[in-house]
C-alpha positions, -999 to +999 in steps of 0.1 A: -404-456-416-403-464-452-400-501-464-369-511-480-367-544-501-342-571-492-308-569-511-307-599-535-270-594-536-270-594-500-286-626-499-262-641-523-233-628-498-219-604-528-235-571-522-207-545-529-222-515-510-224-528-474-239-502-451-242-478-479-267-501-498-302-489-506-317-520-499-320-541-464-294-563-451-315-585-425-292-598-399-286-635-402-293-639-438-263-629-454-253-656-481-284-675-472-290-678-512-254-680-523-252-698-558-222-719-572-197-694-588-208-666-564-174-650-549-171-628-519-168-591-525-141-566-513-152-533-506-133-508-526-138-478-504-101-467-507-069-476-488-076-489-453-047-468-440-022-478-412-033-504-387-067-510-404-075-539-424-100-538-455-134-548-451-142-581-468-181-592-475-184-628-478 
């Protein structure tokens, strides 16, 4: 098992890679180090398709 550093963007609540991020996203810590001016990121993985909502990362 290899060590993955915690994603600093995830901690700020603005990681745009989601599950595809190469760094760790520890549960319960998303946005724990958010800064004024940080904005939620909407995943740009393509069209959501009929009946599916886009994924929004806060």
